[in-house]
N, C-alpha and C positions, 0 to 999 in steps of 0.2 A: 469162431466169430458167430454172431447172430444170423439167423435166417433172414433173407430179404423179405419173405412173406410171413406175416404174423398171424396169431390167433386174434380175432376181433369179437368182442362182446357186443351184441346188437342191443339186447334188452334183457329183461328177466326171463324171457322164453327162448331166445335164439342166440346162438354163438356160431361164428364162422371159423372153421379149422382148415389149415392148408390141406388141399386135396392130395391124396397119395394112395399107394397100393393097399394101405390099411383099410380103405373104404370100399374095396372091390366087392366084397360079398353084399354089403348094404346097397351099393350102386346097382348091382345086377338085380336085386330084389325090387328096387324102386323102378328100374328100367322096364322089367317085365310087367309090373303093375300098370305102368303108364303107356304101354304100347296101344295103338300105333302113334298117338299124339306126340310122344316124346321125341320122335325123329325130327319134328318141326322145330324143336328147341335146340337140337344138337345136329346141325346139318352136316357135320363131318362124319356122322355115322353111316355106314354102308349096309343096307338091309340084306345085301347078297353075301356078306361075309359073316363069319362066326362071331357071336356076340361077346363071349367071355374074353377072347383074345383082344378084340378091339377095345373093350373097356379097360382091360388090364394095361394095354399099351398106352392108352390115353392117360391113365393115372400115373404111370411111370414117367411119361414125357413131361406132364405139367408139374410133377414133383421136382424133376430136375431143373426145369426152367424157373420154377419158383425160387430155388436156392440161389440163383444168380440174378434175380430181379428182372428177367426178360418177359415174364408172364405171371399173373396172379390168379390162381384158381382155388376157390374155397369149397369145401363141403358145408352145406347148411345143416346145422345140427340142432335138434330140440334139446336144450340143456336139462330139461326136467327128466327125460328118460334116455338121453343119448341116442335118439333115433335119427336116421338120415332122412332129410326132407328135400334135398335138391342140390343144385350147383350154382355158383356165381363166379364170373371170371372177367378179368381184364386181359386183353391180348393186344399185341402190336399189329395184328393183321387188320388194318383199317382200310376203309373204302374211300376215304377222303384224305387229301393232303393236309387239311387243317387239323386233323385229330392226332393225338399222341397214342390214344388207347381206344379200343372197342370194348364196350360193356355188353356182356351176355348173361342171361339168367334162365334157369329152369327149375320148376318146383314139381315134385311128384304129384300124381293125380289125387291121392288121398289127403294131401296137404294144401290143396288149392282153396281159394276164396278166404284166405286168412291174412292177406296183405303181406305175405312173406317176401315175395320178390321186391316189393317196394321198400319194405323196412330194411332188408339186407343191402339193397342197392344204395340207399341213402347213407348207411353206415360206411360202405366202401368208398363212395364218392367223397364223403367227408375225409376219410383216411387218405386217399390218394391225393387230394388237393393240398394236404399239409405235409406230406412226407416224401414226395417225389421231386422236390425242387421246382414245384409248379411256378406260375399258373399252368394248369394242365387241361388240355382240351380232350373231351371224351365223346365218342360217337356211339349211337345206338341204332342198329339196323333191325327192323322188325317186319314181320309179315302182316300186312294190313287186315288180313282175314283172321288173324289170331287175336280174337277180341280181348282176352285177358292180357296177353303180351303187349298189345297196343295201348291198352288202358294204363298199364304200369309205365310204359314209355312216356306217354303224354303227361302223366302225373309228375314224373321226374323232370321233364322238359319245363313244365310250369314252375316247379320248385326251384330249379337251378338256372332259370332264364335261358333255356335252350332255344334253338331255332331249327328250321328245316334246312337240310343240306341235300338238295336234289341231285347234286353231282355224285352222291353216293348211292342213289337209287339204282336198282337193277335186279337181274335175276340171280337167285341163289338155288343151287341144286339141292333138293331135299328128297330123300327116299327115291333117288333116280329120276326125279322130275324137277323142272325149272319152275320156280315160283317167284313172282315179283315181290320185292321188298322195298321199303322206304327207309330213309335215313334221317336222323336228327343229330344235332351236335350241341354239346354243352361247351361253348367256346372258352370260357374262363371260369373255372370253378371258384366258389367263394373262399378266399383266404383272409382270415382276420388280420386287420392292420392295426398297429398300435397307435397311440396318440402322436400327434405331429411332433411334440417335443422329445419323444423317445425313439424316433425312427432311426436316427444315426445316418451317417453319410460315408463312412470309411469301410472299405472291404479289403482285407489283407489276404494274400495268397503267396505260396511258395512253389517253385518248380524244383523237382528232385533230381535234375540232370547230374550225371557224373562226368568226369573228365572225358570219357570216351564218347560222350554224346555231343560235345561241342562241334559245330559245323566244320571246324578245322580238322577234326578227326573222323567225322562220319556224317553222311547224309546230304551233302551239298555237291552239286555238279562241278563247281569251280573252286569253292573255298576249301574243300577237303583235299589236303595235300598227301595224306598217307592212306593209300588204298590197303585195307586189311580185310581178311576173310571174316564174314559174320560168324560169330561164335556165341556161346552162352555168356550172358553177362556175369561179370565178377566185380564186386564193389571194390573201389580203390581205398587205400588207407586214408587218403585225403577226405573222402566222403565219410569214412568211419569217424574221423576226427570232427567233421562237421556235425554228424549226428549227436555227438557228445556235447558240442557247443550249443546245438539247438535245444536239446533236452534241458541243459542248464538254464538257458534263457526261458524256457517254458515254466520252469520251476521258480523263477525269480521275476524279472521285469516283464516277461511275456505271459505270466500266469493270468488266467481269466479272460484272455483276449481270443475271440473266435478267429479261426484261420482255416483256409482251404489249402490242401496239398494237391498239386497237379502231378500225378505220378506216371512215369514211363513204365508200362506194365511188365516189360522184360526184366525190370529190376527185381521182381518177385522171384526170379530164378535163383537169386543169391540168398542163401539162408540168413546171413548176417543182416542184410537189408530188410528182408521180410520179417525177421524177428523184431527189429527196431520199430518197423511200421505197425506190426501187430500189437506190440506192447503199448505204443502210443495210442492206438485206437481204443484199447481196452481201458486205459487209465485216464484218458482226456476226452471228456464229453463235448468239448468245444472245437474238435477237429473234424472236418469233413474231407472227402476225397473226390477229386475229379480226374479225368483222363488227359494225359499228355501224349497219347498215342502208345503204340507198342514198342516201336523203336524211336528214333529221333530224326526221321527223314524230313527234310525241308521241302514240303510238297510243292509249293508254288514256284520254287526255283527250278523244278524239273518240268518236262513236258506233261501235259494233262494225262493223268493215269487213274481214272475213277475206280476201276476194278481193284487195283492194288491198295488204294487209299481206303476203300470200303472194307476190304479184308482186314487191314491194319486196325482201323477204328473199331470194327465189330469185335475182333479178337481181344483188343484192349479192354473194351467195356465188359466183356464176359469175364475176363480174369479179375479185373478190379472189383466188379460188383460181387463176385463170388467171395473174394477175399475180405472186402470191407463191410459187406452186409448192409445194414441200415445207415452206415456212415458214408456210403457211396452216393454221389449226386450225378445226374446225367449232364454234367458240365464239361466243356472241352476247351483246351488251349492248344493251338497248333504249335508243333515243335518250332522253336525259334521265331514264332510269330509269322511264319510263312503260310498265309492263307489266301486263296484266290476264289473268285465267285463260283467257279465250277464245283467247289467243295461243299457249297451250302446245301444242295439237294441231298447229298449223302449224309451230311451231319444231321439234317432234319429226319431222314428216314431211319436213322439209328436211334432216334428218340432224344437227341441232345436238345435241351431247351435253353441253355445259357452258353454263350461263347465268350471267351476272353483272350482274343488273339490279336486284335487290332492295336497297333502302335501308331496312332494317327499323327505322324510326323513326316515332313518333307525328306528327312534323312533316311527314312525306312520305306518309302513308297515302292521301291523295287520289289518288296516282299508281297505286294498286293496282286500279283498276277501279271498277265501280259500288258494290260492297260495301265498298270501302276496307279490304280485309283482306289484309295481306301473307301471312298464314299460308295463306289460300286459294290464293294464287299458288304458294307454296312446295310445298303439298301436291300440286297437279296436276302440277307439274314433276317431282316425285318419282315420281308414278304413271306418268309418261311415260318414266321412266328417265333423266332429265336431271339432271346434277349441278348444284346451285345453290351459287355462291360469292357470298354477300351482301356488300355493302360494310360495312366495319368501322364499328361505332358505339361510343359510350361512354355508358352509362346511358340508352340510347334517344335519344341526341343524335348527329347526323351528324358525322363527323370526316374524311370523304374528299371528293374532287371539289371542288365549289364551297365547301365548308366551309374549305378552305385559304386562301380570300381574303375571306371574310365577317367583318366586325369581330366581336370576341369569340370566335367559333367558330374563327378561325384561330389564336388563342393556345392554345386547348384542343387543337386538332388538332396543332399543332406539338409540343406537350408529349407528347401521347399517341403520336405517330409515333416520336419519339425513344425513348420508353419501350418501345414494342412491338418496335422493331427492334434494341434494344441486345443485343449478343451473340447475335443470332438468325441463322438460316440461311434462304436462299430455298428454297422448296419445289421438289422435283423434279416433273416433269410427271406421272409415274405416280402420285404421291400427290395432286396437284392434282385429278385427274379420278377420284379414289376417294372417294366420299361418306362413307366410314367414318372419314376423317381430318379433324380440325379445321384450318382454314387461316385466317389473318388476311389479308383482301383489302384492299389499299390501292391507291387509284387517284387520279390527278390528270389534268390536261389539258395537252396539248402547248402550248397558248396560255400556260400559266403561265410558260413559259420566256422570254416576252417582258417579264415584269415586271422592274423594277429595271434597265431598259435592257439586258435580255438576260442578266443575271447571276444571276437566281433559280435556286435548286436545291431539290429536294424535301427535306423535313426528316427524312432518314434518318440513323440513328446510324452513326457511322463504323465501328463494329464489325460491321455487317451483312455477312454473307459468303454 
């Protein structure tokens, strides 16, 4: 699969290449040239430790994090002679709750006063605003006594309509001393929006649950009847049949329709499942991947357990982002739609910017935590800056997911889906992640394709485009 971190061409002079051990010799040379000022741009550096090992460890670490999309560190390269000019990075270690990423930059001494930090930062900000499932908030923390760094920061703030974020101000330890820093935030990076008539209103997604993931079989304190030892996942023949039905649909009626798969990351343990998913991602440019957790634990049905949920979500994101590369999106769907307000802070800290877990129906309110209040869940997600795409309902009655196979509900659901998708357009991603636009979220299960001996298809109107 493709790396999560790409090479970016800035202009005719500059190119950004993923930072890694290959740059060690050049980084050491630039580091020695720029001492002692360089330590102000790289506060993680310890002047009391050996230089070579620190820089080597840094390049190894950021190279590994880049492969799974958890950090983005580039070497700034002069494309004319391939010389090393500095570093530019996005990290998750933010000082404010409003930001998804922290932007940092450093240019070697001999390359200063050429606008390199500004030019490369603009290129990276443009990139992250259109490829991370934004809108994406980025913070910049800078030493006010660093004249060049502060000038670059203020230039970016002006260009991207940033604001001061005093809650992120504070001391940063640099070269063994604490120095005051100030923080700015670019709250919503510019994402180009298409014309009104082309925006679309339909978002389609699929959950990849297997039979073992149903609450009757796993993950629910009362619904799970059969207590089994947790073991490595093995795909059932039923889901194998469903994969064949799904691929057949993609090649025929479903061809050309954008779709998101919410994947349970433990399914990657099965070679047959991972091969199906890998082949799909390589052959179908209209498929994106979100996380459905590592297992399929119905979190809000159990007592509050932030530590375990945090581990499950973080592990899932790591596995899926490494597997799917640039097809992965930081989007989340709670297993079974069991989401409570206490989960929002963890979802936000893990970089999730879109959630699709709420089934706003009186029939499902028990899934919304202790207070059984969907609005409470929606409100806290909004405060955390997370876009919520609730499942489509009709008159307070569910019409997505399991509703497609429940007697009576499936008749209503099929009728409503045909009506909703008639002469409709699938939503573009930049609209989907913009809370200001209304979107009809329709989802079903991969297992549905095993019905009718593998011939089932979703009830979408043939005029959907």
